[in-house]
Biotite code that builds the C-alpha atoms (Angstrom):
import biotite.structure as struc

atoms = struc.array([
    struc.Atom([71.432, 73.349, -37.852], chain_id="A", res_id=1, res_name="MET", atom_name="CA", element="C"),
    struc.Atom([73.719, 73.702, -34.981], chain_id="A", res_id=2, res_name="GLU", atom_name="CA", element="C"),
    struc.Atom([73.000, 76.302, -32.094], chain_id="A", res_id=3, res_name="PHE", atom_name="CA", element="C"),
    struc.Atom([75.384, 77.603, -29.773], chain_id="A", res_id=4, res_name="THR", atom_name="CA", element="C"),
    struc.Atom([74.667, 78.979, -25.948], chain_id="A", res_id=5, res_name="LYS", atom_name="CA", element="C"),
    struc.Atom([76.091, 82.417, -27.063], chain_id="A", res_id=6, res_name="ASN", atom_name="CA", element="C"),
    struc.Atom([74.337, 82.398, -30.316], chain_id="A", res_id=7, res_name="GLY", atom_name="CA", element="C"),
    struc.Atom([70.906, 81.384, -28.414], chain_id="A", res_id=8, res_name="PHE", atom_name="CA", element="C"),
    struc.Atom([71.536, 84.341, -26.033], chain_id="A", res_id=9, res_name="TYR", atom_name="CA", element="C"),
    struc.Atom([72.109, 86.861, -28.965], chain_id="A", res_id=10, res_name="GLN", atom_name="CA", element="C"),
    struc.Atom([68.750, 85.403, -30.483], chain_id="A", res_id=11, res_name="ARG", atom_name="CA", element="C"),
    struc.Atom([66.927, 86.413, -27.216], chain_id="A", res_id=12, res_name="LEU", atom_name="CA", element="C"),
    struc.Atom([68.311, 90.093, -27.121], chain_id="A", res_id=13, res_name="GLU", atom_name="CA", element="C"),
    struc.Atom([66.931, 90.197, -30.763], chain_id="A", res_id=14, res_name="GLN", atom_name="CA", element="C"),
    struc.Atom([63.505, 88.541, -30.323], chain_id="A", res_id=15, res_name="HIS", atom_name="CA", element="C"),
    struc.Atom([62.446, 88.217, -26.750], chain_id="A", res_id=16, res_name="LYS", atom_name="CA", element="C"),
    struc.Atom([60.008, 85.908, -27.543], chain_id="A", res_id=17, res_name="LEU", atom_name="CA", element="C"),
    struc.Atom([59.905, 82.067, -26.866], chain_id="A", res_id=18, res_name="ILE", atom_name="CA", element="C"),
    struc.Atom([56.969, 80.023, -28.480], chain_id="A", res_id=19, res_name="ALA", atom_name="CA", element="C"),
    struc.Atom([55.601, 77.295, -26.365], chain_id="A", res_id=20, res_name="VAL", atom_name="CA", element="C"),
    struc.Atom([54.080, 74.624, -28.252], chain_id="A", res_id=21, res_name="LEU", atom_name="CA", element="C"),
    struc.Atom([51.284, 72.621, -26.525], chain_id="A", res_id=22, res_name="ASN", atom_name="CA", element="C"),
    struc.Atom([50.219, 70.862, -29.577], chain_id="A", res_id=23, res_name="ASP", atom_name="CA", element="C"),
    struc.Atom([51.509, 69.865, -32.872], chain_id="A", res_id=24, res_name="PRO", atom_name="CA", element="C"),
    struc.Atom([48.776, 72.078, -34.764], chain_id="A", res_id=25, res_name="SER", atom_name="CA", element="C"),
    struc.Atom([50.570, 75.068, -33.598], chain_id="A", res_id=26, res_name="GLN", atom_name="CA", element="C"),
    struc.Atom([53.865, 73.932, -35.463], chain_id="A", res_id=27, res_name="ILE", atom_name="CA", element="C"),
    struc.Atom([52.674, 75.307, -38.516], chain_id="A", res_id=28, res_name="GLU", atom_name="CA", element="C"),
    struc.Atom([51.769, 78.926, -36.812], chain_id="A", res_id=29, res_name="LYS", atom_name="CA", element="C"),
    struc.Atom([55.171, 78.951, -35.398], chain_id="A", res_id=30, res_name="LEU", atom_name="CA", element="C"),
    struc.Atom([57.030, 78.463, -38.699], chain_id="A", res_id=31, res_name="ILE", atom_name="CA", element="C"),
    struc.Atom([54.550, 81.343, -40.319], chain_id="A", res_id=32, res_name="LYS", atom_name="CA", element="C"),
    struc.Atom([55.856, 83.933, -37.566], chain_id="A", res_id=33, res_name="TYR", atom_name="CA", element="C"),
    struc.Atom([59.322, 82.569, -36.789], chain_id="A", res_id=34, res_name="LYS", atom_name="CA", element="C"),
    struc.Atom([60.649, 85.948, -37.669], chain_id="A", res_id=35, res_name="GLN", atom_name="CA", element="C"),
    struc.Atom([59.295, 87.322, -34.287], chain_id="A", res_id=36, res_name="ASN", atom_name="CA", element="C"),
    struc.Atom([60.573, 84.450, -32.379], chain_id="A", res_id=37, res_name="ILE", atom_name="CA", element="C"),
    struc.Atom([63.955, 83.563, -30.748], chain_id="A", res_id=38, res_name="SER", atom_name="CA", element="C"),
    struc.Atom([63.021, 79.872, -30.003], chain_id="A", res_id=39, res_name="ALA", atom_name="CA", element="C"),
    struc.Atom([60.458, 77.135, -29.298], chain_id="A", res_id=40, res_name="ALA", atom_name="CA", element="C"),
    struc.Atom([59.721, 75.212, -26.304], chain_id="A", res_id=41, res_name="THR", atom_name="CA", element="C"),
    struc.Atom([58.203, 72.025, -27.377], chain_id="A", res_id=42, res_name="LEU", atom_name="CA", element="C"),
    struc.Atom([55.635, 70.578, -24.647], chain_id="A", res_id=43, res_name="MET", atom_name="CA", element="C"),
    struc.Atom([54.040, 68.152, -26.658], chain_id="A", res_id=44, res_name="THR", atom_name="CA", element="C"),
    struc.Atom([54.817, 64.789, -28.618], chain_id="A", res_id=45, res_name="GLY", atom_name="CA", element="C"),
    struc.Atom([55.791, 61.314, -27.993], chain_id="A", res_id=46, res_name="ASN", atom_name="CA", element="C"),
    struc.Atom([58.892, 59.261, -28.265], chain_id="A", res_id=47, res_name="ILE", atom_name="CA", element="C"),
    struc.Atom([57.816, 58.357, -31.832], chain_id="A", res_id=48, res_name="LEU", atom_name="CA", element="C"),
    struc.Atom([57.163, 61.881, -33.078], chain_id="A", res_id=49, res_name="SER", atom_name="CA", element="C"),
    struc.Atom([59.241, 64.488, -30.858], chain_id="A", res_id=50, res_name="VAL", atom_name="CA", element="C"),
    struc.Atom([62.534, 63.828, -33.129], chain_id="A", res_id=51, res_name="LYS", atom_name="CA", element="C"),
    struc.Atom([60.392, 64.497, -36.373], chain_id="A", res_id=52, res_name="LYS", atom_name="CA", element="C"),
    struc.Atom([59.326, 67.957, -34.713], chain_id="A", res_id=53, res_name="TYR", atom_name="CA", element="C"),
    struc.Atom([62.441, 69.024, -33.426], chain_id="A", res_id=54, res_name="ILE", atom_name="CA", element="C"),
    struc.Atom([64.401, 68.234, -36.987], chain_id="A", res_id=55, res_name="ASP", atom_name="CA", element="C"),
    struc.Atom([61.686, 70.222, -38.586], chain_id="A", res_id=56, res_name="LEU", atom_name="CA", element="C"),
    struc.Atom([62.102, 73.224, -36.404], chain_id="A", res_id=57, res_name="LEU", atom_name="CA", element="C"),
    struc.Atom([65.784, 73.162, -36.538], chain_id="A", res_id=58, res_name="HIS", atom_name="CA", element="C"),
    struc.Atom([65.675, 72.964, -40.164], chain_id="A", res_id=59, res_name="LYS", atom_name="CA", element="C"),
    struc.Atom([63.347, 76.375, -40.208], chain_id="A", res_id=60, res_name="GLU", atom_name="CA", element="C"),
    struc.Atom([66.335, 77.883, -37.897], chain_id="A", res_id=61, res_name="GLY", atom_name="CA", element="C"),
    struc.Atom([64.281, 77.691, -34.794], chain_id="A", res_id=62, res_name="ILE", atom_name="CA", element="C"),
    struc.Atom([66.188, 76.183, -31.526], chain_id="A", res_id=63, res_name="PRO", atom_name="CA", element="C"),
    struc.Atom([64.099, 73.950, -29.957], chain_id="A", res_id=64, res_name="VAL", atom_name="CA", element="C"),
    struc.Atom([63.958, 73.449, -26.156], chain_id="A", res_id=65, res_name="ILE", atom_name="CA", element="C"),
    struc.Atom([62.259, 70.379, -25.038], chain_id="A", res_id=66, res_name="LEU", atom_name="CA", element="C"),
    struc.Atom([60.237, 69.996, -21.862], chain_id="A", res_id=67, res_name="HIS", atom_name="CA", element="C"),
    struc.Atom([61.461, 66.529, -21.178], chain_id="A", res_id=68, res_name="ILE", atom_name="CA", element="C"),
    struc.Atom([58.599, 65.645, -18.519], chain_id="A", res_id=69, res_name="GLU", atom_name="CA", element="C"),
    struc.Atom([55.893, 66.140, -21.247], chain_id="A", res_id=70, res_name="LYS", atom_name="CA", element="C"),
    struc.Atom([57.069, 63.809, -23.905], chain_id="A", res_id=71, res_name="ILE", atom_name="CA", element="C"),
    struc.Atom([54.639, 60.890, -23.724], chain_id="A", res_id=72, res_name="GLU", atom_name="CA", element="C"),
    struc.Atom([56.199, 57.306, -23.644], chain_id="A", res_id=73, res_name="GLY", atom_name="CA", element="C"),
    struc.Atom([59.577, 58.810, -22.440], chain_id="A", res_id=74, res_name="LEU", atom_name="CA", element="C"),
    struc.Atom([60.707, 58.042, -18.874], chain_id="A", res_id=75, res_name="LYS", atom_name="CA", element="C"),
    struc.Atom([62.652, 60.765, -17.238], chain_id="A", res_id=76, res_name="ALA", atom_name="CA", element="C"),
    struc.Atom([65.176, 58.967, -15.698], chain_id="A", res_id=77, res_name="ASP", atom_name="CA", element="C"),
    struc.Atom([69.286, 58.583, -16.541], chain_id="A", res_id=78, res_name="HIS", atom_name="CA", element="C"),
    struc.Atom([68.457, 56.654, -19.950], chain_id="A", res_id=79, res_name="TYR", atom_name="CA", element="C"),
    struc.Atom([65.680, 58.640, -21.122], chain_id="A", res_id=80, res_name="GLY", atom_name="CA", element="C"),
    struc.Atom([67.914, 62.021, -20.702], chain_id="A", res_id=81, res_name="VAL", atom_name="CA", element="C"),
    struc.Atom([70.582, 60.378, -22.462], chain_id="A", res_id=82, res_name="ASP", atom_name="CA", element="C"),
    struc.Atom([68.040, 59.057, -25.167], chain_id="A", res_id=83, res_name="PHE", atom_name="CA", element="C"),
    struc.Atom([67.031, 62.528, -25.860], chain_id="A", res_id=84, res_name="ILE", atom_name="CA", element="C"),
    struc.Atom([70.219, 64.282, -25.893], chain_id="A", res_id=85, res_name="ILE", atom_name="CA", element="C"),
    struc.Atom([71.875, 61.601, -27.971], chain_id="A", res_id=86, res_name="GLU", atom_name="CA", element="C"),
    struc.Atom([69.291, 61.087, -30.340], chain_id="A", res_id=87, res_name="TYR", atom_name="CA", element="C"),
    struc.Atom([66.707, 63.643, -30.648], chain_id="A", res_id=88, res_name="VAL", atom_name="CA", element="C"),
    struc.Atom([69.135, 66.301, -30.083], chain_id="A", res_id=89, res_name="LYS", atom_name="CA", element="C"),
    struc.Atom([67.109, 69.258, -28.858], chain_id="A", res_id=90, res_name="PRO", atom_name="CA", element="C"),
    struc.Atom([68.781, 72.612, -28.463], chain_id="A", res_id=91, res_name="PHE", atom_name="CA", element="C"),
    struc.Atom([67.977, 72.526, -24.851], chain_id="A", res_id=92, res_name="GLY", atom_name="CA", element="C"),
    struc.Atom([66.262, 70.778, -21.964], chain_id="A", res_id=93, res_name="ILE", atom_name="CA", element="C"),
    struc.Atom([63.493, 72.286, -19.768], chain_id="A", res_id=94, res_name="LEU", atom_name="CA", element="C"),
    struc.Atom([62.711, 70.527, -16.555], chain_id="A", res_id=95, res_name="THR", atom_name="CA", element="C"),
    struc.Atom([61.722, 71.139, -13.292], chain_id="A", res_id=96, res_name="THR", atom_name="CA", element="C"),
    struc.Atom([63.564, 67.952, -11.882], chain_id="A", res_id=97, res_name="LYS", atom_name="CA", element="C"),
    struc.Atom([67.303, 68.324, -10.296], chain_id="A", res_id=98, res_name="LYS", atom_name="CA", element="C"),
    struc.Atom([68.264, 64.831, -11.446], chain_id="A", res_id=99, res_name="SER", atom_name="CA", element="C"),
    struc.Atom([67.242, 65.390, -14.961], chain_id="A", res_id=100, res_name="ILE", atom_name="CA", element="C"),
    struc.Atom([69.403, 68.628, -14.611], chain_id="A", res_id=101, res_name="MET", atom_name="CA", element="C"),
    struc.Atom([72.288, 67.330, -13.352], chain_id="A", res_id=102, res_name="LYS", atom_name="CA", element="C"),
    struc.Atom([72.263, 64.538, -16.117], chain_id="A", res_id=103, res_name="GLN", atom_name="CA", element="C"),
    struc.Atom([71.736, 66.822, -18.992], chain_id="A", res_id=104, res_name="ALA", atom_name="CA", element="C"),
    struc.Atom([74.449, 69.244, -17.769], chain_id="A", res_id=105, res_name="LYS", atom_name="CA", element="C"),
    struc.Atom([76.791, 66.057, -17.184], chain_id="A", res_id=106, res_name="SER", atom_name="CA", element="C"),
    struc.Atom([76.018, 65.318, -20.945], chain_id="A", res_id=107, res_name="LYS", atom_name="CA", element="C"),
    struc.Atom([76.663, 68.843, -22.076], chain_id="A", res_id=108, res_name="GLY", atom_name="CA", element="C"),
    struc.Atom([73.218, 70.251, -22.790], chain_id="A", res_id=109, res_name="ALA", atom_name="CA", element="C"),
    struc.Atom([71.854, 73.514, -22.343], chain_id="A", res_id=110, res_name="PHE", atom_name="CA", element="C"),
    struc.Atom([69.431, 73.182, -19.440], chain_id="A", res_id=111, res_name="VAL", atom_name="CA", element="C"),
    struc.Atom([66.652, 75.585, -18.336], chain_id="A", res_id=112, res_name="ILE", atom_name="CA", element="C"),
    struc.Atom([65.072, 75.102, -14.841], chain_id="A", res_id=113, res_name="GLN", atom_name="CA", element="C"),
    struc.Atom([61.430, 75.729, -14.576], chain_id="A", res_id=114, res_name="MET", atom_name="CA", element="C"),
    struc.Atom([60.235, 76.863, -11.231], chain_id="A", res_id=115, res_name="VAL", atom_name="CA", element="C"),
    struc.Atom([56.715, 77.702, -10.269], chain_id="A", res_id=116, res_name="PHE", atom_name="CA", element="C"),
    struc.Atom([56.080, 80.384, -7.690], chain_id="A", res_id=117, res_name="LEU", atom_name="CA", element="C"),
    struc.Atom([52.826, 79.154, -5.739], chain_id="A", res_id=118, res_name="PHE", atom_name="CA", element="C"),
    struc.Atom([53.625, 80.687, -2.085], chain_id="A", res_id=119, res_name="ASP", atom_name="CA", element="C"),
    struc.Atom([56.037, 82.733, -0.096], chain_id="A", res_id=120, res_name="THR", atom_name="CA", element="C"),
    struc.Atom([58.170, 79.768, 1.191], chain_id="A", res_id=121, res_name="VAL", atom_name="CA", element="C"),
    struc.Atom([58.758, 78.510, -2.461], chain_id="A", res_id=122, res_name="ASN", atom_name="CA", element="C"),
    struc.Atom([59.796, 81.863, -3.330], chain_id="A", res_id=123, res_name="TYR", atom_name="CA", element="C"),
    struc.Atom([62.051, 82.370, -0.613], chain_id="A", res_id=124, res_name="GLN", atom_name="CA", element="C"),
    struc.Atom([63.406, 78.865, -1.448], chain_id="A", res_id=125, res_name="ASN", atom_name="CA", element="C"),
    struc.Atom([63.983, 80.262, -5.057], chain_id="A", res_id=126, res_name="VAL", atom_name="CA", element="C"),
    struc.Atom([66.070, 83.090, -3.648], chain_id="A", res_id=127, res_name="LEU", atom_name="CA", element="C"),
    struc.Atom([68.005, 81.148, -1.402], chain_id="A", res_id=128, res_name="ASP", atom_name="CA", element="C"),
    struc.Atom([69.123, 78.718, -4.164], chain_id="A", res_id=129, res_name="SER", atom_name="CA", element="C"),
    struc.Atom([70.391, 81.427, -6.645], chain_id="A", res_id=130, res_name="LEU", atom_name="CA", element="C"),
    struc.Atom([73.896, 81.014, -5.334], chain_id="A", res_id=131, res_name="ASP", atom_name="CA", element="C"),
    struc.Atom([74.022, 77.400, -6.251], chain_id="A", res_id=132, res_name="ASN", atom_name="CA", element="C"),
    struc.Atom([72.555, 77.759, -9.742], chain_id="A", res_id=133, res_name="ILE", atom_name="CA", element="C"),
    struc.Atom([74.237, 75.094, -12.110], chain_id="A", res_id=134, res_name="THR", atom_name="CA", element="C"),
    struc.Atom([71.631, 75.491, -15.003], chain_id="A", res_id=135, res_name="VAL", atom_name="CA", element="C"),
    struc.Atom([72.000, 77.867, -17.936], chain_id="A", res_id=136, res_name="ASP", atom_name="CA", element="C"),
    struc.Atom([68.578, 79.653, -17.319], chain_id="A", res_id=137, res_name="MET", atom_name="CA", element="C"),
    struc.Atom([65.657, 79.827, -15.012], chain_id="A", res_id=138, res_name="LEU", atom_name="CA", element="C"),
    struc.Atom([62.186, 79.907, -16.185], chain_id="A", res_id=139, res_name="GLU", atom_name="CA", element="C"),
    struc.Atom([59.741, 81.505, -13.449], chain_id="A", res_id=140, res_name="ILE", atom_name="CA", element="C"),
    struc.Atom([56.085, 80.631, -13.858], chain_id="A", res_id=141, res_name="MET", atom_name="CA", element="C"),
    struc.Atom([53.710, 82.330, -13.581], chain_id="A", res_id=142, res_name="PRO", atom_name="CA", element="C"),
    struc.Atom([54.874, 85.710, -15.565], chain_id="A", res_id=143, res_name="CYS", atom_name="CA", element="C"),
    struc.Atom([52.076, 87.806, -13.864], chain_id="A", res_id=144, res_name="ARG", atom_name="CA", element="C"),
    struc.Atom([54.126, 87.879, -10.670], chain_id="A", res_id=145, res_name="ALA", atom_name="CA", element="C"),
    struc.Atom([56.087, 90.692, -11.910], chain_id="A", res_id=146, res_name="THR", atom_name="CA", element="C"),
    struc.Atom([57.259, 92.103, -8.467], chain_id="A", res_id=147, res_name="ASP", atom_name="CA", element="C"),
    struc.Atom([58.841, 88.758, -7.745], chain_id="A", res_id=148, res_name="LEU", atom_name="CA", element="C"),
    struc.Atom([60.291, 88.166, -10.997], chain_id="A", res_id=149, res_name="ILE", atom_name="CA", element="C"),
    struc.Atom([61.922, 91.636, -10.986], chain_id="A", res_id=150, res_name="SER", atom_name="CA", element="C"),
    struc.Atom([63.521, 90.676, -7.679], chain_id="A", res_id=151, res_name="GLU", atom_name="CA", element="C"),
    struc.Atom([64.804, 87.250, -9.047], chain_id="A", res_id=152, res_name="ILE", atom_name="CA", element="C"),
    struc.Atom([65.850, 88.596, -12.397], chain_id="A", res_id=153, res_name="VAL", atom_name="CA", element="C"),
    struc.Atom([68.064, 91.181, -10.383], chain_id="A", res_id=154, res_name="THR", atom_name="CA", element="C"),
    struc.Atom([69.665, 88.465, -8.077], chain_id="A", res_id=155, res_name="LEU", atom_name="CA", element="C"),
    struc.Atom([69.923, 85.508, -10.611], chain_id="A", res_id=156, res_name="SER", atom_name="CA", element="C"),
    struc.Atom([73.402, 84.967, -12.226], chain_id="A", res_id=157, res_name="PRO", atom_name="CA", element="C"),
    struc.Atom([71.890, 83.446, -15.069], chain_id="A", res_id=158, res_name="VAL", atom_name="CA", element="C"),
    struc.Atom([69.213, 84.811, -17.588], chain_id="A", res_id=159, res_name="PRO", atom_name="CA", element="C"),
    struc.Atom([65.445, 84.436, -16.431], chain_id="A", res_id=160, res_name="VAL", atom_name="CA", element="C"),
    struc.Atom([62.597, 83.736, -18.884], chain_id="A", res_id=161, res_name="VAL", atom_name="CA", element="C"),
    struc.Atom([59.070, 83.765, -17.824], chain_id="A", res_id=162, res_name="THR", atom_name="CA", element="C"),
    struc.Atom([55.762, 82.565, -18.807], chain_id="A", res_id=163, res_name="GLY", atom_name="CA", element="C"),
    struc.Atom([52.620, 81.288, -17.882], chain_id="A", res_id=164, res_name="GLY", atom_name="CA", element="C"),
    struc.Atom([48.971, 82.981, -17.693], chain_id="A", res_id=165, res_name="LEU", atom_name="CA", element="C"),
    struc.Atom([49.842, 85.363, -20.167], chain_id="A", res_id=166, res_name="LEU", atom_name="CA", element="C"),
    struc.Atom([46.320, 85.695, -21.503], chain_id="A", res_id=167, res_name="THR", atom_name="CA", element="C"),
    struc.Atom([46.228, 89.083, -23.004], chain_id="A", res_id=168, res_name="ASP", atom_name="CA", element="C"),
    struc.Atom([48.686, 91.517, -24.998], chain_id="A", res_id=169, res_name="LEU", atom_name="CA", element="C"),
    struc.Atom([48.402, 94.040, -22.399], chain_id="A", res_id=170, res_name="ARG", atom_name="CA", element="C"),
    struc.Atom([50.436, 92.409, -19.884], chain_id="A", res_id=171, res_name="TYR", atom_name="CA", element="C"),
    struc.Atom([53.387, 92.008, -22.464], chain_id="A", res_id=172, res_name="VAL", atom_name="CA", element="C"),
    struc.Atom([55.002, 95.579, -21.624], chain_id="A", res_id=173, res_name="LYS", atom_name="CA", element="C"),
    struc.Atom([54.621, 94.621, -18.057], chain_id="A", res_id=174, res_name="GLU", atom_name="CA", element="C"),
    struc.Atom([56.203, 91.441, -17.907], chain_id="A", res_id=175, res_name="VAL", atom_name="CA", element="C"),
    struc.Atom([59.007, 92.565, -20.120], chain_id="A", res_id=176, res_name="LEU", atom_name="CA", element="C"),
    struc.Atom([59.691, 95.735, -17.775], chain_id="A", res_id=177, res_name="SER", atom_name="CA", element="C"),
    struc.Atom([61.080, 93.062, -15.012], chain_id="A", res_id=178, res_name="THR", atom_name="CA", element="C"),
    struc.Atom([64.261, 92.543, -16.992], chain_id="A", res_id=179, res_name="GLY", atom_name="CA", element="C"),
    struc.Atom([63.774, 88.983, -18.007], chain_id="A", res_id=180, res_name="VAL", atom_name="CA", element="C"),
    struc.Atom([65.667, 87.811, -20.925], chain_id="A", res_id=181, res_name="ALA", atom_name="CA", element="C"),
    struc.Atom([62.481, 86.285, -22.675], chain_id="A", res_id=182, res_name="SER", atom_name="CA", element="C"),
    struc.Atom([58.905, 85.933, -22.551], chain_id="A", res_id=183, res_name="LEU", atom_name="CA", element="C"),
    struc.Atom([57.729, 82.030, -23.166], chain_id="A", res_id=184, res_name="ALA", atom_name="CA", element="C"),
    struc.Atom([53.943, 81.976, -24.345], chain_id="A", res_id=185, res_name="THR", atom_name="CA", element="C"),
    struc.Atom([51.788, 79.762, -26.451], chain_id="A", res_id=186, res_name="SER", atom_name="CA", element="C"),
    struc.Atom([49.613, 82.858, -27.177], chain_id="A", res_id=187, res_name="ASN", atom_name="CA", element="C"),
    struc.Atom([49.584, 82.808, -31.140], chain_id="A", res_id=188, res_name="VAL", atom_name="CA", element="C"),
    struc.Atom([48.538, 86.648, -30.986], chain_id="A", res_id=189, res_name="ASP", atom_name="CA", element="C"),
    struc.Atom([51.721, 87.459, -29.413], chain_id="A", res_id=190, res_name="ILE", atom_name="CA", element="C"),
    struc.Atom([53.579, 85.414, -31.883], chain_id="A", res_id=191, res_name="TRP", atom_name="CA", element="C"),
    struc.Atom([52.095, 87.181, -34.432], chain_id="A", res_id=192, res_name="LYS", atom_name="CA", element="C"),
    struc.Atom([52.660, 90.657, -33.166], chain_id="A", res_id=193, res_name="ARG", atom_name="CA", element="C"),
    struc.Atom([55.956, 89.838, -31.537], chain_id="A", res_id=194, res_name="GLY", atom_name="CA", element="C"),
    struc.Atom([57.705, 91.724, -28.683], chain_id="A", res_id=195, res_name="VAL", atom_name="CA", element="C"),
])
């Protein structure tokens, strides 16, 4: 199945939920609740299994964003990025590394930059870098830093997704009130319920 950037953004408007897969055993549950989910972030697998997982999810109509640094046996260099984009063919790439972002964008991939907010210097660096964004989306971690995420959403030229530390359903409304395009979580209770 072919997915487009605009089609993906439309999916996010309909279902503000991206399922995060940390283990292959979660794939069956994701398929069961796919009507509540706009996409999946794949953070598990190795160079022998990742294509099989992506092909299965794409066949189910679920765009897959691959966290390239989490794939065992894959070196996240120029050749590794080319291999993923040309052979494995996820809808998008998620990464923390600028070199991977640049290479993936040069190949026409949809790219999400993952950023961790761990102190005020890091937060200020994120704000300072927003004018030079070259990716398609930002993923800000953890989602419980709602006041900081709200400001990033307001200033960001690209849509923002957030996730991490979403341990309880009661935080969903608070996180979504920040104006993010989507919430990324591995919490199956949230997949089941939808947002």
